[in-house]
C-alpha angles and dihedrals in degrees: 000000000000118000129196106219116217104233091207091063104048104132122072118194116201119208134179107219091157123010122005120225095255107127138054126310096014098056091052092046092050093059094047092046090054089054093046095051091049089052088052090055103262129129113226127208119188119213119231094253100050095096096036136096100180099125133076103280086336146080095261143334117314090249094054092045091053091045090053092056094048092048092047091051088070096044106046139052093214126025120208131183123241091217152327124263141144117283107040088124087081093069093063090079091063100045128100106221092180088059091051090050093053094041106039116197130166115256120193125193145129141224109350087022086076082091088074106023090056099041095044087061101038098039105026097029095229130128123257136177122237095205146114120329116243099262091057089075093078100119132071131238090041112229141188113345093007093054091043092052091058089045088054091050087055091053099250111162113209125070126176129195117252100232092216135064142186119252138161096006115146116200134158091204108110089205105046122163121233116281106188099196100159134064120236113239110190117202110222111208108184095320104146110147138027113283127209128198145107117305115238137155146076142181110351093214088062098038093059089052091055094046112108096008125115087261092062108101095149099120094048091046093051091048089055094058124098091216137029130272134264099209119200129186142165130188127230113180099001119115120218092268089045088057089054092052093047094050091047088059095047093045092052092047086060094243092140100046095113100026115134098183140008122219109196120193132206113287119233084230088057096162098037115135102172110181088358093298121130119215092243091050089052091059094045092047094049102038102027092085089064091065090224120144114255136194109196129195095021120164094279131106146045091323106080140277101042120183111234116244125211108218115212098018123115114241147163120237119208130181127193134150095358091307127121120212126187118192116189124203134198094264108117135183091219 
């Protein structure tokens, strides 16, 4: 697949705000991803924490992780995360969101990186990509979500779901290629017509942790928009009843007051039925009372491939024949 590289965005800075790439398979993938990006015409700068695991369940102390992000903001055109993890929320205390607002850069990360992809948009008002972490780009040619992330960087507008995903494959190869062995079956809950709005969301496990803190500017951000929100989410560790609890909190914090459509990804606990409740039923039970259209089990989440999402950009969502299509336009919140 041929890619047109945007010459104004040539330097990628890799940071480790959560886990560092220190264990198999991530350390192997990191090295190959560096090589691949260089072949694609990018310069790559590694932050000082990327190959560390000195912190508590993290690459380094929260102060050093926050410092790495701020320093990289001045060095690179695009900032990407070296991995997900568990305690990235700690770095928020050391970040200058006014600086980000006045010096917009594109940050790309997944899972625990919701702590930054979401807050950059809702606090600083700049766009971010909820998409693959840097080491995921270890295979050439880049396909599916990896290819689409670079298309998104280069400001292409149309993105289509993949209709297949990878599940239950056990391999010892640290550099496996995609093996999409399952068919996507999207659950359509009252989605009848195309919906337009601003894209916003992330990993539900992280979103519920942000809710109600001083880093929660969701209500003010939504009020500032000239159109409604297309809110996407996917769960990592949450069980079906955990999803119900999380959505209760977000609903009652008024996060969904101006939502026009929900896009729900595949849960990492895809087959969970805690207390007899399926994950999909948990979403319908919790959000159905809002009478907002939902597409559930789209190609988004911790089960690959996961379509990248451009937080803060206006878009149109279409659905036909079990296929999701997102078409972005030039309308920005910035």
